[in-house]
C-alpha positions in Angstrom: 0.2 -0.1 0.1 1.5 3.5 -1.0 0.3 6.4 0.4 1.8 10.0 0.4 0.2 10.9 3.6 -0.9 9.4 6.4 -4.8 8.7 6.8 -6.8 10.3 9.7 -6.7 8.5 12.7 -10.5 7.7 12.3 -10.2 6.0 9.3 -7.7 3.5 10.7 -10.4 1.7 13.3 -12.5 0.8 10.4 -9.8 -0.3 8.1 -8.5 -2.6 10.6 -11.7 -4.5 11.3 -12.4 -4.5 7.5 -8.8 -6.4 7.4 -9.9 -8.5 10.1 -12.8 -9.6 8.1 -11.0 -10.2 5.0 -8.3 -12.2 6.9 -10.7 -14.0 8.5 -12.8 -14.9 5.2 -9.1 -15.6 3.7 -8.3 -18.0 6.5 -11.5 -20.0 6.6 -11.3 -20.3 2.6 -7.9 -22.1 3.1 -9.3 -24.1 6.1 -12.1 -24.9 4.0 -10.0 -25.9 0.7 -7.0 -27.7 2.4 -7.6 -30.3 4.6 -4.2 -30.2 6.4 -4.9 -27.1 7.3 -6.8 -26.8 10.7 -8.2 -24.2 12.6 -10.7 -25.1 15.6 -13.8 -22.8 15.7 -14.7 -20.6 17.1 -11.9 -19.4 19.5 -9.1 -20.0 17.4 -10.3 -19.1 14.7 -11.0 -15.8 16.5 -7.7 -15.7 18.0 -5.7 -16.6 14.6 -7.6 -14.2 12.8 -6.6 -11.5 15.3 -2.9 -12.8 15.4 -2.8 -12.9 11.8 -3.8 -9.3 11.4 -1.9 -8.0 13.9 1.4 -10.0 12.7 0.8 -8.5 9.2 0.6 -5.0 10.2 4.1 -5.3 11.6 5.9 -8.4 9.7 5.1 -6.7 6.3 6.4 -3.3 6.8 9.6 -4.4 8.4 10.4 -7.2 5.6 9.6 -4.7 3.0 12.0 -2.1 4.5 14.4 -4.6 5.1 14.3 -6.3 1.7 14.1 -3.2 -0.2 17.9 -2.7 0.5 18.6 -5.5 -1.7 19.6 -4.5 -4.9 17.5 -5.6 -7.8 14.5 -6.9 -5.2 12.9 -3.6 -5.1 11.3 -4.4 -8.6 10.3 -7.7 -7.0 7.7 -6.4 -4.1 5.3 -9.6 -4.9 8.2 -12.2 -3.7 8.6 -9.7 -0.6 4.8 -10.1 0.3 4.7 -13.9 -0.4 7.3 -14.5 2.1 5.5 -12.1 4.5 2.6 -14.1 4.1 4.4 -17.2 5.0 6.0 -15.8 8.1 2.5 -14.5 9.3 1.3 -17.8 8.9 4.3 -19.5 10.6 4.0 -17.0 13.5 0.1 -17.6 14.0 0.9 -21.6 13.6 3.8 -21.3 16.4 1.7 -19.1 18.7 -1.5 -20.9 18.5 -2.7 -24.2 19.9 -5.2 -25.2 17.6 -4.0 -23.7 14.7 -2.3 -26.4 12.4 -0.9 -26.4 9.0 0.7 -29.9 8.0 2.4 -30.9 5.0 5.1 -28.9 2.5 2.4 -28.4 -0.1 0.0 -27.3 2.4 2.0 -24.5 3.4 2.7 -23.5 -0.3 -1.1 -23.7 -1.2 -2.0 -21.8 2.1 0.6 -18.9 1.5 -0.6 -18.8 -2.0 -4.6 -18.8 -1.1 -3.7 -16.0 1.5 -1.4 -13.8 -0.5 -3.7 -13.8 -3.4 -6.5 -12.8 -1.5 -4.3 -10.0 0.2 -3.5 -8.8 -3.0 -7.0 -8.3 -3.9 -7.9 -6.8 -0.6 -4.5 -4.5 -0.7 -6.3 -3.2 -4.2 -9.7 -2.7 -2.8 -8.6 -1.0 0.2 -6.4 1.1 -1.7 -9.3 2.5 -3.9 -11.5 3.0 -0.9 -8.7 5.0 0.8 -8.0 7.1 -2.4 -11.6 7.8 -3.2 -12.1 8.8 0.6 -9.6 11.5 0.4 -10.4 14.8 0.3 -9.1 16.8 -2.8 -8.6 13.2 -4.9 -11.6 13.7 -6.8 -11.7 12.9 -10.7 -12.0 16.3 -12.9 -15.5 17.0 -13.9 -14.4 18.0 -17.5 -15.8 21.4 -17.4 
């Protein structure tokens, strides 16, 4: 997400709530589609979704900043985000009891499913943010 100025604080609450819902849906889809991906419902689903969202808020910016210093990698931000998604999943699995991912291919597919969903969510979130900023309206053509 690229912004030229920080969003007002009052916009962060709905954005975080929206991210929680989006991440919950993505985790639910991964659980539904992938057999060895398991989340105990409802408690660990809620805890896992909150941890996933919080970890994403911290891991992605830090990893992006660290890896952007590597020459030539700046053009491959999708790789950085894919690695960040894997790391966030790993953090959540390590910190929760009933959030399990078993098997190499389950990790690969879970990471891809959640990463693709995150890309879609980020695009929609960026469009929503730019449409709510003052002074960002399209010219009327007059």
